[in-house]
N, C-alpha and C positions, 0 to 999 in steps of 0.2 A: 644605480640610483637615478631617478629623473629629475635633474637639476639645472639651472640655467648656466653655472659655473662652477670651476672645479673648486674655488674658494669656499663656495656653500657647503661642497662636500666635504672638505677638509675639516670645515668649522663643526659641521654636522658629526663626522668622525670623531673629533677630538674632544668634544663635549659629551659624548656618549662612551667614551673609553674605547673607542674601537681603533685598532692599528691599521694602518694603511701599508700594503706591502707592494701594490700596483696599482696606478690610476690611469686610465686611458677610456676614450670614448668606445661606446660599442657600435661596432661596424655592422653587426647582422642584426637579425630579427630577436627580440627580446625572448619570444618562446624557446629559441634555441639555447639560451643561458638557463633558463628556470621555467616552471609552470605554474608558480604561485607568484601572484602581485598582490602587495600589500600597501596601504597609505598610511604614514605616521605624521603625527602633528610634532611640528618644530618650528618656533619662531613666529607663532601664529599663522601658520602656513603648512599645506598638506604636501609632502614629497611620496612620489610612488618607488618602492623597493621590489625588486625582482630577485627570487631567492631559490636555488636549486633544491627544492623540496618537491616530493610526489602528492603529499596532502597538506590541505589548509590548516588541519589541526597541528601537525608537526611544525609547519612554519610559524603558526601563533605562538606556540609554546616556546620557540627558540627566541623568537623576536621580544616576547614579553618578560622573559628573564633577563635581557639586555635593557629593561626599563623604559622600552619604547612604548609610547601611547598609540596604539592601533586604532584606526577610525574605519578601515575598510580592509576585505580580504577576499580573494577571488582566485578562481583556477583559469588559468589562460586557455586551457585545452576545451573546458566546457563552462563557460561564464554563467553564473547565477545573477539573478535579478536583484535590485535593491532591496527588496522585502526578504528575500531568502538570506542575503548577506547579512543584514540586521540580526535575523533570527540565529543565525550559525555564530556570530560574534558574541551574543547574548550567552548562548550555550557555552561556548569556548571560555568566557571570562568566569563563569561560575563553575566549569570545571578546573579552572587555573586556581579561583580562590580555595575551592575545597581542597585541592593537591597541597595547595601552601598551608593550609591549615592544618591537615593531617601532618605534613612533614615538621611543621613547627610543634605539634604535640609529640612525635615521635622523639624529637632532640630535646623537649623539655626537660630539666633536671627533676629525677623522682624523687619524692619525699623520703624521707627516713621511717620506713617502715618496719625496721630490723625486728622490732618486739611485738609487731601486730600482725596477726593473722586472718586473711579476709578470706571469705568464702563467696566465689562468685557464682551467680545464678545464671546458667547457661541461655534460659528461656527469656530472662529480662535483659540481657545483654542482646540477644537477637531481636526482642521487641524495640530496644532503644536505637539499634541500627535502623530498623524498618521504618521508625517513628521519624529517624533524621533524615532518611529518603523521602518521605512522604513531605516533610518541611521543605526540603529542596524542591520538590516537585510543585507543590503550592507557590513557592516563590517564581518557579518558572511560569507557573499558570497566569500569576499577576502581573508579571512583566510582559507576558505575550499577549493578554488580552486586556489590561486596564486602560488602554488609550482607545478603545473601540466603542465605549459607551453605550453597551448593550449588558443586560444582566447585571446591572449596577449592583441590586439589592443581595444578590447570591455572591458577588465577589466581596462586599462587605461580611457577610456571613462566613465567607473562607477566611477571610483575614481573622476575624474573631475566633474562629475553630483554630488557625494557626498558632495563635497566641496561646489559647488552651493547652494544645498539644504539646507546645514548647515546655509549659509549666509540668504537665504531667509526667513528661519524659525523663523529668529529673528525678522523680519519685520512683517507687517501685509496684505502682497499681498496674498490674499485667492487663486484667480485663479492661479496666478504663482506657488504657492506652491502645488496646484494640480496637475497641469501640470508637474512639475519636477517628483512628487511622479509617476504618471502614467509612465513616460520615465522610471523612475527606475525600477519599477516592471516587465516592459516589457524587459528590459535590462538584468535584473536578471534571468529572466524565459528563456530567448536565451541563456545566459551562461548555465544554468542548462541543456538545451536539448542538446547543442552542446557536453557537457561532457558525456550525457546519450547516444547519438549518437555514440560516440567513442567506448563506452563499450558495445554496444547492440549486436554485432558481438561475443563476448564470453560469453555471459549471457546464463543460461540454462531456460529451460520452468518451469513456477511453477507447471503445471499439464500437467501429459502425454498425448499426441496427441493435445494439445493445442498452439496456436501461441503466448500465453501471457506469458510474462517474469517478473521477478521481477522487472527490470528497467522499463517496462512498467506500473507496479503498482506505483513505486516512481514518474515517470514522470506525471501520470494522477492526484495523490495526490499533487504534486507541483501546478500544475494548478488550482486544486480545491480551495487550501489554497490561491492561489493568487486571485482568482475571490472572495473569502469573504472578502480579504483585500480591493480589490477594490469596492465592493458594500459596505462595511462599509464607505469608506471614499468619495463615490459619484465620483470615478473617471471614467477617459475614457475607455470604454470597448472594449476589443476584441471579435471577435466571441466565442472563448475558455471561456472566462469569461460569456458572456450571456449564452451559453450553461449551466454551472455548477451554475450560479445563479438561472436559471431556474430550474434545474433538482436537485441539490444539490448532495449530496454524492452518492445516487443510479446511478447518471450519470456516475458515474466510472463503475459499474458493467453493465451498458447499454451498455457503448463503448465496453468493453472485451466481451460480448455476441455477439454484432455485428461482432467483429472481427472474432470471432470463427465459426459464421455462415456463414460468407462470406467466410472462409478457407473450411469449410465443403463442401459447395454446388459449390465450384470452380471446385473441382474434380469430374465431372460428372461420369467417368468411376469407381470409388470407391463407388459412390453413388447408381449408378444402379448395382453393385455388391452386396452390403449390402440389397438393395432393395427386393431381392429374399427372404433373410431370414425374412424380417418383412411381406412380403406377406403369407409366409406359416404359419407364426404365427397367422397372422390375420384370414387366412382361419379355422384353428382348433380352434380358438376361435369362430367362427361363428357357427361351426358344434357343439360346447359344448353348446352354447347357444341355438340353434334349439333342441337339445337333451333335455334340460331342459324344454323348453317350451312345447315340445310335450307330455313330461311326466307328466308335469302339466295338460294340455288338457285330456289327457287319463285318468288320476287317479283321479283328483279333478273334473273337469268340466264333466266327463263320455262322452268324445266326442271321435269318430274315428277320428285318426289323420295319413296322410300321407302326408310327404312333397317331392316333387321331388327335392326340395332344396337340401336335403340329399345327392342325387346322384349327383348334379351339383358340391356341394362344395367338396365331395371326391373324385370326378375325377379332379377337379382343384388342390386340394392338393397334389394328387399323382403325378399328372404332374408338379407341383412347386417342389415335392420333387426330381423328377427325373433331373429337370433343375438344382437343387442346388448341386446335386452329380455331374453333369458335367461340370457346369459352371467354367470359368477361368477367371481371370481379362483383360477381351476383349470385349468391347461393341459389337463389331459385332458379336462375337460369341454367346454372351448371347441374342443378336435379333433374330439371325438365330434358335437358340433351342426355342424361345419364339414364332416364328411362325409356327414351327413344331408343338410345344406341343399344339397351338391353333388350328391347322389343326386335329391333333388327337383327340381332345377335341368334336369339333363339328362333326366328324366323328362317334366317339363313341356314342354322346348323339343321332345323327340321328338313328344309329343302334339299339339304346335301345328304341326309341320311337316307331319305325317302328315294332320291333319286340314284344315287351311287350304291344303295344297299350295304352303307358303312356301318 
């Protein structure tokens, strides 16, 4: 605990029902004691605690069960920024509330139903669970984006939809429940995409020379997760849902590859400029292959070998090297150089065949 005096530490532990076995100043780096740092509220001040847990979630669940008010939590080995910390705290608080509610329901005394036999509908129970998850997801979306000031109309519609779903969840109208859940996930996806579109302009690329950004990754993963929920609940499917239900998670990489290939082949001038380098490499690989095969025929098979292809490939390689030295990122210039090189190739080839009777 980071505190100015031992008295504060003892007072803090005493009021929070914590037994002190040993109390002494920490003489080494706090990272050697634990990986997770948390800040808790006490007497209108924040005090830092370092706890020996590997994950922030485990540390949060441990501390919150001790009735500590956690205002901040982070991992000392890879620190998150304040925005990510706030988001993680919200998710952990929701998770703890739901776990606590489930535990209370589990230990709640059951009513005397000795003389009553109830027939449960598995499909209805399943839809109610999905509806409960949808309500939790809507709460998360509202907490996440309510302060950003965009898509206010859609946020109000989402709130109304949540209230209606809560009411329908208490009944047994499965088609109505399924329809509302489908509308809810469509609306949540739309709000997520509106935010990501706003942030797109300021985002950097994940990989150099790629059109794919971190926001693209977040966007497609959100669509993938939504498709899995739609599949599980047999909800109405959008084209995006159908795509990710069919391809699964590899569909994300397939989309990104398609975008990058589209970008690469859209710039024909750059493609033509780089193609000369690849052609030079290809020609010299052919020459190496011809050399290996001719040596094999001569020394292993004891055959006389002479390939005119050597002359062809050598001549083509020299002309391509010349084009490579003179080329500029101008398709017309590269085309003219190629025509000139082709004329020189056929002329030299004709002279070689005529004079040496090849």
